[in-house]
LOVEX-972417 format. One record per residue: residue number from 1; z, y, x of N, C-alpha, C, O in turn; chain. Coordinates in Angstrom, 3 decimals. Example, Ala and Ser with C-alpha at 12.3 -4.5 7.8 and 13.67 -1.06 7.14 Angstrom:
% residues 2
(1 (7.800 -5.690 13.190) (7.800 -4.500 12.300) (7.800 -3.300 13.200) (8.465 -3.319 14.236) A)
(2 (7.080 -2.250 12.850) (7.140 -1.060 13.670) (7.870 0.030 12.900) (8.039 1.138 13.409) A)
END
This chain:
% residues 223
(1 (-2.023 -4.281 -24.733) (-2.260 -5.407 -23.839) (-1.694 -5.129 -22.438) (-1.112 -6.023 -21.824) A)
(2 (-1.857 -3.910 -21.932) (-1.405 -3.639 -20.576) (0.105 -3.776 -20.443) (0.594 -4.192 -19.393) A)
(3 (0.848 -3.434 -21.484) (2.296 -3.606 -21.430) (2.657 -5.096 -21.373) (3.588 -5.491 -20.671) A)
(4 (1.915 -5.904 -22.112) (2.158 -7.350 -22.074) (1.828 -7.904 -20.694) (2.568 -8.734 -20.165) A)
(5 (0.726 -7.451 -20.110) (0.329 -7.927 -18.784) (1.378 -7.547 -17.755) (1.730 -8.353 -16.894) A)
(6 (1.877 -6.329 -17.842) (2.938 -5.935 -16.904) (4.183 -6.794 -17.110) (4.801 -7.226 -16.137) A)
(7 (4.554 -7.043 -18.348) (5.712 -7.907 -18.648) (5.498 -9.286 -18.029) (6.425 -9.864 -17.462) A)
(8 (4.291 -9.808 -18.136) (3.970 -11.120 -17.582) (4.086 -11.108 -16.059) (4.646 -12.029 -15.465) A)
(9 (3.554 -10.060 -15.432) (3.628 -9.933 -13.976) (5.076 -9.902 -13.510) (5.440 -10.590 -12.557) A)
(10 (5.893 -9.111 -14.175) (7.304 -8.987 -13.800) (8.008 -10.335 -13.885) (8.772 -10.691 -12.988) A)
(11 (7.757 -11.092 -14.963) (8.429 -12.370 -15.139) (7.944 -13.429 -14.149) (8.738 -14.240 -13.671) A)
(12 (6.651 -13.427 -13.841) (6.133 -14.382 -12.848) (6.704 -14.072 -11.467) (7.108 -14.979 -10.739) A)
(13 (6.737 -12.798 -11.113) (7.279 -12.422 -9.805) (8.763 -12.746 -9.707) (9.241 -13.133 -8.641) A)
(14 (9.490 -12.595 -10.795) (10.907 -12.954 -10.781) (11.108 -14.461 -10.632) (12.128 -14.902 -10.102) A)
(15 (10.144 -15.248 -11.097) (10.243 -16.703 -10.951) (10.021 -17.151 -9.511) (10.663 -18.090 -9.041) A)
(16 (9.107 -16.476 -8.813) (8.743 -16.932 -7.465) (9.425 -16.143 -6.361) (9.401 -16.558 -5.202) A)
(17 (10.035 -15.009 -6.702) (10.616 -14.181 -5.655) (11.973 -13.604 -6.009) (12.264 -13.294 -7.164) A)
(18 (12.792 -13.471 -4.979) (14.042 -12.716 -5.071) (13.717 -11.356 -4.485) (13.692 -11.194 -3.265) A)
(19 (13.465 -10.369 -5.352) (12.863 -9.108 -4.939) (13.903 -7.995 -4.848) (14.656 -7.744 -5.789) A)
(20 (13.922 -7.338 -3.691) (14.796 -6.185 -3.470) (13.923 -4.963 -3.215) (12.986 -5.017 -2.419) A)
(21 (14.234 -3.866 -3.891) (13.508 -2.614 -3.684) (14.496 -1.567 -3.164) (15.490 -1.262 -3.823) A)
(22 (14.217 -1.027 -1.990) (15.099 -0.045 -1.362) (14.524 1.360 -1.445) (13.323 1.560 -1.257) A)
(23 (15.378 2.324 -1.724) (15.044 3.756 -1.655) (13.923 4.146 -2.612) (13.074 4.973 -2.279) A)
(24 (13.924 3.553 -3.789) (12.874 3.853 -4.775) (12.922 5.315 -5.218) (11.933 5.839 -5.730) A)
(25 (14.059 5.970 -5.027) (14.179 7.377 -5.419) (13.249 8.281 -4.610) (13.062 9.443 -4.969) A)
(26 (12.665 7.770 -3.532) (11.722 8.564 -2.738) (10.364 8.728 -3.421) (9.543 9.535 -2.984) A)
(27 (10.124 7.971 -4.485) (8.871 8.105 -5.238) (9.068 9.148 -6.333) (9.966 9.000 -7.161) A)
(28 (8.242 10.209 -6.356) (8.395 11.241 -7.386) (8.238 10.666 -8.791) (7.453 9.745 -9.014) A)
(29 (8.990 11.218 -9.725) (8.910 10.758 -11.105) (7.622 11.214 -11.773) (7.186 10.619 -12.758) A)
(30 (7.012 12.268 -11.240) (5.761 12.777 -11.821) (4.945 13.429 -10.717) (5.412 13.607 -9.592) A)
(31 (3.710 13.781 -11.071) (2.824 14.398 -10.083) (2.090 13.361 -9.264) (2.445 12.182 -9.278) A)
(32 (1.072 13.796 -8.554) (0.252 12.881 -7.786) (0.808 12.603 -6.409) (1.466 13.457 -5.815) A)
(33 (0.550 11.419 -5.901) (0.965 11.040 -4.557) (0.103 9.877 -4.083) (-0.627 9.271 -4.868) A)
(34 (0.194 9.575 -2.798) (-0.499 8.432 -2.210) (0.557 7.491 -1.637) (1.272 7.856 -0.703) A)
(35 (0.660 6.290 -2.189) (1.519 5.271 -1.596) (0.678 4.506 -0.577) (-0.337 3.901 -0.924) A)
(36 (1.110 4.539 0.682) (0.419 3.824 1.760) (1.301 2.659 2.190) (2.435 2.859 2.627) A)
(37 (0.781 1.450 2.066) (1.594 0.265 2.304) (0.924 -0.716 3.267) (-0.301 -0.747 3.388) A)
(38 (1.736 -1.503 3.939) (1.178 -2.630 4.680) (0.735 -3.704 3.696) (1.109 -3.671 2.524) A)
(39 (-0.060 -4.653 4.172) (-0.639 -5.646 3.255) (-0.612 -7.011 3.932) (-1.347 -7.257 4.888) A)
(40 (0.255 -7.905 3.420) (0.422 -9.209 4.062) (0.199 -10.391 3.128) (0.157 -11.534 3.584) A)
(41 (0.056 -10.135 1.820) (-0.117 -11.251 0.895) (-0.821 -10.832 -0.371) (-0.855 -9.651 -0.716) A)
(42 (-1.381 -11.804 -1.062) (-2.188 -11.501 -2.243) (-1.360 -10.907 -3.378) (-1.895 -10.160 -4.198) A)
(43 (-0.065 -11.222 -3.445) (0.734 -10.685 -4.554) (1.141 -9.234 -4.337) (1.711 -8.611 -5.232) A)
(44 (0.852 -8.688 -3.152) (1.195 -7.279 -2.895) (0.623 -6.362 -3.970) (1.249 -5.374 -4.355) A)
(45 (-0.572 -6.697 -4.452) (-1.252 -5.822 -5.405) (-0.506 -5.715 -6.737) (-0.727 -4.773 -7.498) A)
(46 (0.369 -6.672 -7.016) (1.118 -6.646 -8.272) (2.524 -6.086 -8.119) (3.164 -5.758 -9.118) A)
(47 (3.018 -5.970 -6.896) (4.412 -5.565 -6.683) (4.720 -4.180 -7.231) (5.833 -3.924 -7.690) A)
(48 (3.742 -3.291 -7.185) (4.023 -1.926 -7.608) (4.165 -1.820 -9.120) (4.901 -0.970 -9.621) A)
(49 (3.468 -2.673 -9.838) (3.674 -2.708 -11.287) (4.944 -3.476 -11.640) (5.454 -3.351 -12.754) A)
(50 (5.447 -4.254 -10.716) (6.758 -4.877 -10.906) (7.833 -3.800 -10.950) (8.735 -3.839 -11.787) A)
(51 (7.728 -2.849 -10.049) (8.772 -1.827 -9.921) (8.544 -0.627 -10.834) (9.498 -0.075 -11.384) A)
(52 (7.279 -0.218 -11.000) (7.008 1.042 -11.703) (6.328 0.795 -13.035) (5.252 0.201 -13.099) A)
(53 (6.964 1.255 -14.090) (6.394 1.136 -15.429) (5.590 2.397 -15.719) (5.979 3.229 -16.539) A)
(54 (4.464 2.516 -15.031) (3.615 3.694 -15.202) (2.170 3.297 -14.927) (1.887 2.426 -14.105) A)
(55 (1.278 3.954 -15.632) (-0.129 3.567 -15.536) (-1.006 4.714 -15.038) (-2.198 4.783 -15.340) A)
(56 (-0.388 5.611 -14.270) (-1.168 6.653 -13.592) (-1.325 6.316 -12.117) (-1.635 7.188 -11.304) A)
(57 (-1.108 5.036 -11.770) (-1.245 4.560 -10.396) (-2.428 3.607 -10.313) (-2.515 2.648 -11.080) A)
(58 (-3.339 3.872 -9.379) (-4.543 3.055 -9.206) (-4.493 2.344 -7.855) (-4.033 2.905 -6.860) A)
(59 (-4.976 1.095 -7.838) (-4.874 0.253 -6.653) (-6.269 -0.252 -6.251) (-6.830 -1.095 -6.951) A)
(60 (-6.842 0.242 -5.142) (-8.114 -0.300 -4.670) (-7.949 -1.744 -4.194) (-7.002 -2.068 -3.477) A)
(61 (-8.883 -2.601 -4.602) (-8.854 -4.031 -4.269) (-10.259 -4.429 -3.820) (-11.246 -3.974 -4.397) A)
(62 (-10.354 -5.272 -2.797) (-11.665 -5.706 -2.298) (-12.486 -6.326 -3.422) (-11.972 -7.107 -4.223) A)
(63 (-13.780 -5.966 -3.474) (-14.627 -6.359 -4.583) (-14.774 -7.872 -4.732) (-15.074 -8.351 -5.826) A)
(64 (-14.567 -8.637 -3.649) (-14.696 -10.095 -3.745) (-13.709 -10.680 -4.744) (-13.965 -11.731 -5.331) A)
(65 (-12.571 -9.997 -4.941) (-11.552 -10.515 -5.861) (-11.933 -10.310 -7.319) (-11.328 -10.910 -8.207) A)
(66 (-12.931 -9.470 -7.575) (-13.378 -9.269 -8.948) (-13.984 -10.547 -9.525) (-14.067 -10.709 -10.743) A)
(67 (-14.411 -11.461 -8.631) (-14.996 -12.724 -9.078) (-13.930 -13.751 -9.460) (-14.245 -14.791 -10.039) A)
(68 (-12.673 -13.460 -9.138) (-11.570 -14.372 -9.452) (-10.999 -13.967 -10.810) (-10.509 -12.851 -10.981) A)
(69 (-11.067 -14.888 -11.774) (-10.753 -14.559 -13.157) (-9.414 -13.893 -13.377) (-9.337 -12.865 -14.050) A)
(70 (-8.343 -14.467 -12.813) (-7.020 -13.909 -13.094) (-6.813 -12.556 -12.444) (-6.085 -11.718 -12.976) A)
(71 (-7.456 -12.326 -11.275) (-7.343 -11.011 -10.644) (-8.170 -9.986 -11.413) (-7.752 -8.840 -11.574) A)
(72 (-9.352 -10.403 -11.890) (-10.165 -9.500 -12.715) (-9.410 -9.109 -13.982) (-9.461 -7.955 -14.406) A)
(73 (-8.700 -10.084 -14.596) (-7.897 -9.821 -15.799) (-6.780 -8.826 -15.489) (-6.560 -7.876 -16.240) A)
(74 (-6.074 -9.054 -14.375) (-5.023 -8.114 -13.980) (-5.608 -6.729 -13.723) (-5.055 -5.715 -14.148) A)
(75 (-6.739 -6.709 -13.017) (-7.355 -5.446 -12.665) (-7.730 -4.605 -13.870) (-7.593 -3.382 -13.855) A)
(76 (-8.201 -5.263 -14.908) (-8.596 -4.553 -16.123) (-7.411 -3.862 -16.771) (-7.556 -2.799 -17.374) A)
(77 (-6.238 -4.468 -16.644) (-5.052 -3.950 -17.322) (-4.097 -3.170 -16.428) (-3.250 -2.423 -16.918) A)
(78 (-4.236 -3.346 -15.111) (-3.295 -2.710 -14.185) (-3.970 -1.747 -13.220) (-3.458 -1.486 -12.131) A)
(79 (-5.114 -1.225 -13.621) (-5.766 -0.138 -12.877) (-6.189 -0.509 -11.462) (-5.957 0.255 -10.525) A)
(80 (-6.809 -1.679 -11.299) (-7.394 -2.011 -10.000) (-8.766 -1.351 -9.901) (-9.504 -1.277 -10.883) A)
(81 (-9.094 -0.876 -8.709) (-10.430 -0.366 -8.419) (-11.075 -1.307 -7.417) (-10.630 -1.388 -6.272) A)
(82 (-12.116 -2.019 -7.829) (-12.768 -2.972 -6.929) (-13.764 -2.233 -6.047) (-14.694 -1.594 -6.538) A)
(83 (-13.552 -2.330 -4.716) (-14.338 -1.539 -3.776) (-14.916 -2.427 -2.680) (-14.400 -3.507 -2.394) A)
(84 (-15.988 -1.951 -2.081) (-16.626 -2.620 -0.933) (-15.917 -2.149 0.322) (-16.107 -1.010 0.749) A)
(85 (-15.096 -3.018 0.925) (-14.310 -2.599 2.076) (-15.113 -2.638 3.371) (-14.639 -2.136 4.390) A)
(86 (-16.308 -3.216 3.366) (-17.083 -3.354 4.597) (-18.095 -2.224 4.786) (-18.523 -1.948 5.907) A)
(87 (-18.473 -1.577 3.691) (-19.453 -0.505 3.769) (-18.888 0.754 3.118) (-17.903 0.698 2.381) A)
(88 (-19.523 1.882 3.400) (-19.062 3.139 2.827) (-19.317 3.128 1.320) (-20.443 3.342 0.871) A)
(89 (-18.274 2.879 0.556) (-18.396 2.808 -0.899) (-18.192 4.211 -1.465) (-17.103 4.564 -1.917) A)
(90 (-19.262 5.002 -1.429) (-19.163 6.408 -1.826) (-18.814 6.570 -3.300) (-18.100 7.498 -3.680) A)
(91 (-19.324 5.658 -4.127) (-19.014 5.720 -5.557) (-17.520 5.550 -5.793) (-16.910 6.288 -6.566) A)
(92 (-16.936 4.555 -5.105) (-15.497 4.318 -5.249) (-14.696 5.492 -4.691) (-13.688 5.893 -5.274) A)
(93 (-15.142 6.042 -3.562) (-14.451 7.177 -2.958) (-14.457 8.369 -3.900) (-13.436 9.036 -4.068) A)
(94 (-15.609 8.641 -4.519) (-15.688 9.756 -5.461) (-14.777 9.517 -6.658) (-14.141 10.444 -7.160) A)
(95 (-14.718 8.273 -7.110) (-13.857 7.963 -8.249) (-12.391 8.164 -7.893) (-11.622 8.709 -8.685) A)
(96 (-12.005 7.719 -6.691) (-10.620 7.903 -6.270) (-10.265 9.381 -6.162) (-9.189 9.798 -6.591) A)
(97 (-11.164 10.169 -5.594) (-10.913 11.608 -5.471) (-10.798 12.237 -6.863) (-9.926 13.071 -7.106) A)
(98 (-11.688 11.829 -7.769) (-11.645 12.349 -9.134) (-10.340 11.998 -9.833) (-9.757 12.841 -10.514) A)
(99 (-9.881 10.778 -9.674) (-8.619 10.359 -10.284) (-7.451 11.159 -9.725) (-6.557 11.563 -10.468) A)
(100 (-7.458 11.385 -8.424) (-6.370 12.133 -7.799) (-6.401 13.600 -8.221) (-5.352 14.216 -8.408) A)
(101 (-7.582 14.151 -8.368) (-7.693 15.551 -8.777) (-7.181 15.783 -10.190) (-6.828 16.905 -10.552) A)
(102 (-7.141 14.718 -10.991) (-6.608 14.840 -12.356) (-5.158 14.368 -12.444) (-4.647 14.113 -13.534) A)
(103 (-4.493 14.252 -11.276) (-3.059 13.979 -11.269) (-2.648 12.538 -11.162) (-1.455 12.233 -11.186) A)
(104 (-3.609 11.636 -11.043) (-3.261 10.227 -10.875) (-2.877 9.948 -9.418) (-3.211 10.713 -8.512) A)
(105 (-2.176 8.847 -9.221) (-1.717 8.468 -7.887) (-2.470 7.241 -7.392) (-3.083 6.507 -8.168) A)
(106 (-2.408 7.042 -6.090) (-3.146 5.962 -5.437) (-2.178 5.087 -4.664) (-1.319 5.585 -3.936) A)
(107 (-2.323 3.781 -4.826) (-1.563 2.814 -4.031) (-2.580 2.074 -3.169) (-3.454 1.386 -3.697) A)
(108 (-2.477 2.208 -1.851) (-3.556 1.705 -1.004) (-3.020 1.238 0.350) (-2.060 1.800 0.877) A)
(109 (-3.648 0.215 0.897) (-3.297 -0.310 2.215) (-4.265 0.250 3.246) (-5.447 -0.090 3.208) A)
(110 (-3.811 1.096 4.166) (-4.723 1.665 5.167) (-5.417 0.619 6.029) (-6.494 0.886 6.562) A)
(111 (-4.831 -0.560 6.178) (-5.452 -1.603 7.000) (-6.737 -2.138 6.364) (-7.609 -2.648 7.067) A)
(112 (-6.857 -2.024 5.048) (-8.078 -2.424 4.363) (-8.177 -3.898 4.032) (-9.082 -4.303 3.302) A)
(113 (-7.271 -4.711 4.550) (-7.295 -6.142 4.293) (-5.920 -6.711 4.624) (-5.094 -6.035 5.238) A)
(114 (-5.680 -7.953 4.217) (-4.405 -8.584 4.554) (-4.334 -8.902 6.043) (-5.312 -9.331 6.655) A)
(115 (-3.169 -8.683 6.598) (-2.928 -9.089 7.971) (-2.663 -10.584 8.001) (-1.788 -11.074 7.287) A)
(116 (-3.405 -11.309 8.816) (-3.230 -12.763 8.906) (-1.984 -13.138 9.694) (-1.497 -14.263 9.593) A)
(117 (-1.468 -12.197 10.478) (-0.273 -12.481 11.274) (1.000 -12.010 10.576) (2.102 -12.399 10.963) A)
(118 (0.853 -11.181 9.558) (2.011 -10.592 8.898) (2.416 -9.272 9.520) (3.125 -8.487 8.893) A)
(119 (1.975 -9.012 10.749) (2.292 -7.754 11.432) (1.148 -6.759 11.217) (0.032 -7.141 10.865) A)
(120 (1.451 -5.480 11.436) (0.457 -4.436 11.215) (-0.771 -4.617 12.088) (-0.670 -4.915 13.279) A)
(121 (-1.940 -4.429 11.471) (-3.186 -4.341 12.204) (-3.657 -2.890 12.143) (-3.033 -2.063 11.479) A)
(122 (-4.731 -2.585 12.817) (-5.161 -1.187 12.931) (-5.536 -0.593 11.577) (-6.280 -1.200 10.806) A)
(123 (-5.020 0.584 11.299) (-5.344 1.281 10.065) (-6.717 1.924 10.122) (-7.208 2.269 11.197) A)
(124 (-7.328 2.082 8.967) (-8.632 2.739 8.866) (-8.443 4.159 8.330) (-7.435 4.437 7.682) A)
(125 (-9.395 5.065 8.588) (-9.176 6.489 8.276) (-9.330 6.872 6.810) (-9.054 8.018 6.456) A)
(126 (-9.758 5.959 5.945) (-10.007 6.331 4.554) (-8.800 6.904 3.844) (-8.923 7.883 3.108) A)
(127 (-7.634 6.311 4.052) (-6.420 6.783 3.372) (-6.043 8.174 3.875) (-5.666 9.044 3.091) A)
(128 (-6.149 8.379 5.194) (-5.850 9.692 5.752) (-6.782 10.749 5.165) (-6.350 11.857 4.848) A)
(129 (-8.054 10.406 5.023) (-9.019 11.343 4.444) (-8.622 11.710 3.015) (-8.604 12.887 2.656) A)
(130 (-8.304 10.697 2.199) (-7.948 10.947 0.801) (-6.678 11.781 0.685) (-6.598 12.683 -0.150) A)
(131 (-5.692 11.482 1.517) (-4.430 12.219 1.458) (-4.612 13.667 1.897) (-4.091 14.584 1.262) A)
(132 (-5.355 13.871 2.989) (-5.577 15.232 3.472) (-6.451 16.015 2.504) (-6.229 17.204 2.276) A)
(133 (-7.435 15.349 1.944) (-8.351 16.002 0.997) (-7.612 16.418 -0.281) (-7.845 17.510 -0.800) A)
(134 (-6.736 15.567 -0.785) (-6.036 15.857 -2.039) (-4.841 16.778 -1.852) (-4.469 17.509 -2.771) A)
(135 (-4.237 16.748 -0.670) (-3.017 17.510 -0.456) (-1.787 16.831 -1.033) (-0.691 17.388 -0.987) A)
(136 (-1.962 15.625 -1.579) (-0.837 14.880 -2.151) (0.104 14.399 -1.046) (-0.341 14.118 0.067) A)
(137 (1.400 14.302 -1.345) (2.306 13.691 -0.365) (1.977 12.215 -0.169) (1.556 11.525 -1.098) A)
(138 (2.178 11.753 1.049) (2.022 10.338 1.375) (3.404 9.696 1.360) (4.342 10.217 1.963) A)
(139 (3.529 8.567 0.673) (4.795 7.845 0.619) (4.592 6.505 1.321) (3.908 5.634 0.784) A)
(140 (5.168 6.322 2.503) (5.012 5.036 3.199) (5.867 3.964 2.532) (7.008 4.216 2.145) A)
(141 (5.310 2.781 2.404) (6.037 1.653 1.813) (5.863 0.439 2.718) (4.761 0.158 3.188) A)
(142 (6.953 -0.273 2.956) (6.945 -1.475 3.792) (7.261 -2.691 2.932) (8.244 -2.703 2.191) A)
(143 (6.417 -3.712 3.038) (6.609 -4.960 2.292) (6.862 -6.093 3.280) (6.157 -6.219 4.282) A)
(144 (7.864 -6.911 2.998) (8.098 -8.120 3.785) (8.331 -9.299 2.846) (8.835 -9.136 1.735) A)
(145 (7.957 -10.487 3.311) (8.249 -11.710 2.567) (7.164 -12.201 1.637) (7.360 -13.197 0.942) A)
(146 (6.009 -11.522 1.602) (4.946 -11.929 0.678) (3.790 -12.651 1.360) (2.747 -12.863 0.741) A)
(147 (3.958 -13.030 2.621) (2.891 -13.750 3.322) (2.462 -14.966 2.504) (3.311 -15.714 2.020) A)
(148 (1.168 -15.168 2.347) (0.644 -16.214 1.464) (1.186 -17.596 1.819) (1.608 -18.341 0.934) A)
(149 (1.179 -17.943 3.106) (1.637 -19.272 3.512) (3.118 -19.466 3.212) (3.532 -20.530 2.752) A)
(150 (3.903 -18.445 3.472) (5.344 -18.520 3.214) (5.602 -18.667 1.719) (6.411 -19.489 1.286) A)
(151 (4.898 -17.852 0.944) (5.071 -17.877 -0.506) (4.697 -19.239 -1.084) (5.439 -19.801 -1.890) A)
(152 (3.549 -19.767 -0.673) (3.076 -21.052 -1.186) (4.026 -22.181 -0.787) (4.330 -23.058 -1.595) A)
(153 (4.484 -22.155 0.442) (5.411 -23.188 0.897) (6.712 -23.157 0.100) (7.250 -24.207 -0.253) A)
(154 (7.213 -21.973 -0.181) (8.442 -21.860 -0.969) (8.235 -22.328 -2.405) (9.114 -22.968 -2.983) A)
(155 (7.080 -22.012 -2.983) (6.785 -22.466 -4.348) (6.739 -23.993 -4.387) (7.275 -24.608 -5.309) A)
(156 (6.099 -24.605 -3.386) (6.006 -26.067 -3.332) (7.383 -26.724 -3.270) (7.574 -27.834 -3.768) A)
(157 (8.334 -26.031 -2.657) (9.679 -26.583 -2.505) (10.670 -25.969 -3.501) (11.886 -26.086 -3.344) A)
(158 (10.117 -25.309 -4.530) (10.927 -24.733 -5.613) (11.982 -23.756 -5.076) (13.116 -23.709 -5.553) A)
(159 (11.569 -22.987 -4.076) (12.433 -21.961 -3.533) (11.844 -20.586 -3.841) (10.626 -20.412 -3.877) A)
(160 (12.717 -19.630 -4.060) (12.264 -18.265 -4.232) (12.074 -17.612 -2.863) (12.871 -17.828 -1.950) A)
(161 (11.019 -16.816 -2.729) (10.799 -16.071 -1.494) (11.632 -14.798 -1.504) (11.760 -14.134 -2.533) A)
(162 (12.191 -14.468 -0.355) (12.940 -13.222 -0.210) (11.941 -12.092 0.065) (11.392 -11.989 1.162) A)
(163 (11.721 -11.269 -0.923) (10.731 -10.194 -0.830) (11.458 -8.852 -0.833) (12.308 -8.590 -1.683) A)
(164 (11.108 -8.016 0.128) (11.741 -6.696 0.223) (10.655 -5.621 0.252) (9.696 -5.706 1.020) A)
(165 (10.823 -4.626 -0.584) (9.933 -3.471 -0.628) (10.785 -2.240 -0.321) (11.726 -1.930 -1.052) A)
(166 (10.447 -1.544 0.765) (11.222 -0.379 1.187) (10.353 0.865 1.131) (9.244 0.884 1.665) A)
(167 (10.864 1.906 0.479) (10.125 3.150 0.302) (10.615 4.183 1.311) (11.813 4.455 1.397) A)
(168 (9.691 4.751 2.069) (10.042 5.773 3.046) (10.011 7.168 2.454) (9.730 7.350 1.270) A)
(169 (10.299 8.136 3.283) (10.308 9.532 2.854) (8.883 10.081 2.759) (8.053 9.793 3.621) A)
(170 (8.594 10.868 1.721) (7.252 11.466 1.594) (6.976 12.467 2.721) (7.890 13.118 3.226) A)
(171 (5.717 12.576 3.098) (5.288 13.586 4.053) (3.874 14.010 3.670) (3.196 13.307 2.921) A)
(172 (3.434 15.137 4.174) (2.094 15.617 3.856) (1.270 15.748 5.126) (1.804 15.937 6.219) A)
(173 (-0.038 15.645 4.957) (-0.975 15.834 6.059) (-1.687 17.168 5.881) (-2.013 17.539 4.753) A)
(174 (-1.936 17.899 6.964) (-2.661 19.168 6.841) (-4.122 18.929 6.495) (-4.625 17.817 6.655) A)
(175 (-4.803 19.960 6.025) (-6.240 19.815 5.761) (-6.989 19.367 7.011) (-6.564 19.644 8.133) A)
(176 (-8.098 18.678 6.811) (-8.894 18.185 7.936) (-9.645 19.359 8.568) (-10.402 20.043 7.880) A)
(177 (-9.451 19.598 9.846) (-10.153 20.719 10.479) (-11.640 20.418 10.632) (-12.042 19.257 10.712) A)
(178 (-12.436 21.454 10.671) (-13.876 21.267 10.843) (-14.209 20.809 12.259) (-15.140 20.033 12.475) A)
(179 (-13.435 21.304 13.215) (-13.644 20.897 14.612) (-12.831 19.628 14.892) (-11.711 19.475 14.403) A)
(180 (-13.401 18.739 15.671) (-12.719 17.488 16.055) (-12.229 16.712 14.839) (-11.101 16.221 14.811) A)
(181 (-13.082 16.612 13.853) (-12.738 15.946 12.590) (-12.298 14.486 12.806) (-11.290 14.046 12.253) A)
(182 (-13.057 13.756 13.607) (-12.738 12.346 13.822) (-11.406 12.184 14.543) (-10.623 11.292 14.216) A)
(183 (-11.150 13.043 15.519) (-9.886 12.972 16.257) (-8.713 13.279 15.330) (-7.657 12.654 15.425) A)
(184 (-8.906 14.248 14.432) (-7.840 14.602 13.491) (-7.552 13.444 12.536) (-6.394 13.124 12.266) A)
(185 (-8.615 12.820 12.028) (-8.423 11.691 11.124) (-7.720 10.526 11.822) (-6.931 9.811 11.204) A)
(186 (-8.009 10.341 13.106) (-7.322 9.292 13.863) (-5.830 9.614 13.991) (-4.986 8.731 13.841) A)
(187 (-5.510 10.874 14.267) (-4.100 11.279 14.365) (-3.395 11.064 13.031) (-2.271 10.565 12.986) A)
(188 (-4.068 11.445 11.946) (-3.464 11.305 10.620) (-3.259 9.825 10.281) (-2.235 9.446 9.714) A)
(189 (-4.241 9.002 10.633) (-4.127 7.565 10.374) (-2.957 6.969 11.159) (-2.176 6.179 10.628) A)
(190 (-2.849 7.361 12.434) (-1.736 6.880 13.251) (-0.396 7.326 12.669) (0.583 6.579 12.688) A)
(191 (-0.370 8.542 12.159) (0.873 9.037 11.549) (1.276 8.180 10.362) (2.436 7.789 10.238) A)
(192 (0.322 7.889 9.492) (0.604 7.059 8.320) (1.086 5.677 8.749) (2.090 5.181 8.237) A)
(193 (0.378 5.057 9.681) (0.731 3.708 10.095) (2.088 3.665 10.804) (2.851 2.715 10.629) A)
(194 (2.382 4.675 11.590) (3.668 4.700 12.281) (4.814 4.978 11.314) (5.927 4.491 11.515) A)
(195 (4.554 5.752 10.273) (5.575 5.962 9.243) (5.887 4.652 8.519) (7.040 4.382 8.186) A)
(196 (4.851 3.839 8.278) (5.076 2.515 7.678) (5.837 1.627 8.668) (6.802 0.956 8.299) A)
(197 (5.396 1.632 9.914) (6.025 0.785 10.938) (7.504 1.110 11.107) (8.312 0.220 11.376) A)
(198 (7.855 2.371 10.952) (9.238 2.801 11.166) (10.208 2.216 10.148) (11.408 2.143 10.412) A)
(199 (9.703 1.795 8.981) (10.592 1.207 7.972) (10.384 -0.310 7.851) (10.924 -0.955 6.953) A)
(200 (9.598 -0.852 8.766) (9.422 -2.301 8.834) (10.346 -2.891 9.891) (10.663 -2.224 10.876) A)
(201 (10.785 -4.141 9.697) (11.486 -4.833 10.792) (10.571 -4.910 12.014) (9.347 -4.889 11.885) A)
(202 (11.163 -4.997 13.178) (10.411 -4.931 14.433) (9.270 -5.937 14.497) (8.190 -5.609 14.986) A)
(203 (9.488 -7.147 14.015) (8.460 -8.188 14.162) (7.227 -7.925 13.308) (6.203 -8.584 13.487) A)
(204 (7.309 -6.978 12.387) (6.175 -6.656 11.527) (5.357 -5.460 12.043) (4.357 -5.099 11.422) A)
(205 (5.749 -4.854 13.139) (5.131 -3.590 13.564) (3.787 -3.763 14.262) (3.027 -2.802 14.378) A)
(206 (3.489 -4.948 14.719) (2.160 -5.284 15.211) (1.616 -4.350 16.266) (2.293 -4.041 17.246) A)
(207 (0.370 -3.893 16.059) (-0.326 -3.085 17.061) (0.305 -1.714 17.246) (-0.031 -1.004 18.194) A)
(208 (1.212 -1.330 16.355) (1.858 -0.014 16.467) (3.233 -0.095 17.120) (3.928 0.915 17.228) A)
(209 (3.630 -1.287 17.555) (4.977 -1.482 18.102) (5.272 -0.552 19.281) (6.393 -0.064 19.422) A)
(210 (4.276 -0.310 20.119) (4.497 0.533 21.286) (3.954 1.944 21.152) (3.891 2.675 22.140) A)
(211 (3.561 2.339 19.951) (2.926 3.655 19.764) (3.944 4.780 20.012) (5.069 4.716 19.518) A)
(212 (3.548 5.803 20.773) (4.479 6.912 21.052) (5.021 7.581 19.785) (6.182 7.990 19.754) A)
(213 (4.201 7.694 18.750) (4.673 8.350 17.525) (5.732 7.502 16.837) (6.695 8.044 16.293) A)
(214 (5.573 6.183 16.851) (6.599 5.310 16.277) (7.900 5.455 17.053) (8.974 5.545 16.457) A)
(215 (7.811 5.478 18.378) (9.019 5.625 19.192) (9.728 6.933 18.864) (10.957 6.986 18.815) A)
(216 (8.945 7.992 18.640) (9.537 9.288 18.294) (10.219 9.226 16.923) (11.319 9.750 16.753) A)
(217 (9.577 8.597 15.963) (10.170 8.484 14.626) (11.466 7.683 14.665) (12.447 8.054 14.021) A)
(218 (11.474 6.586 15.418) (12.675 5.767 15.517) (13.800 6.535 16.221) (14.968 6.416 15.849) A)
(219 (13.437 7.321 17.240) (14.443 8.115 17.946) (15.036 9.182 17.031) (16.238 9.444 17.073) A)
(220 (14.183 9.800 16.200) (14.667 10.815 15.255) (15.694 10.237 14.277) (16.591 10.937 13.807) A)
(221 (15.538 8.945 13.985) (16.416 8.278 13.016) (17.554 7.522 13.675) (18.317 6.811 13.021) A)
(222 (17.650 7.693 14.978) (18.720 7.044 15.711) (18.597 5.540 15.784) (19.602 4.832 15.851) A)
(223 (17.341 5.037 15.772) (17.102 3.600 15.806) (16.576 3.143 17.168) (16.322 1.954 17.364) A)
END
């Protein structure tokens, strides 16, 4: 069933979107990793199964979507983890850590919710904690063109949306120090978000547009 569901997802996305994937070779063919992505539209959760024919990737999704039939159906077959994004969901956190410890990978949006503006909003420390705790490489991914309003408007006018998914270079975070734990997690979160911002077009960089770390990353790349 899961292969059929993935086939269905791929064909639906091809109907509504003209999808380009850049630098996919930056994703390891095996082993565990954390894909950290921006989140601007509801179809973002399906894009990774569009590109990757693998079922060792898990995607946390806000628990409210479990009540929506088609998302619950997708989740059952495409490894969605329904989590409480407003409270400390310790059960979900333990499950994610357990999955990563057994070699599975995580696809997660550090912002925790869709950006209503399309540009980056402030990242939360959960992804940094999971990446530092697991020791897995973090792979930043930038998505453009999936904003809900844009997508719906194009569907109404029988136009395909121009969707671009760009994969950045993997990097690792050091273990979380016992001293100044919160400050370290903030630095790690900023690092993840600025790595995503660096591969996004300027108008998508949002609250990180003026961040010193982003400026340094862009300077390193001659941008």
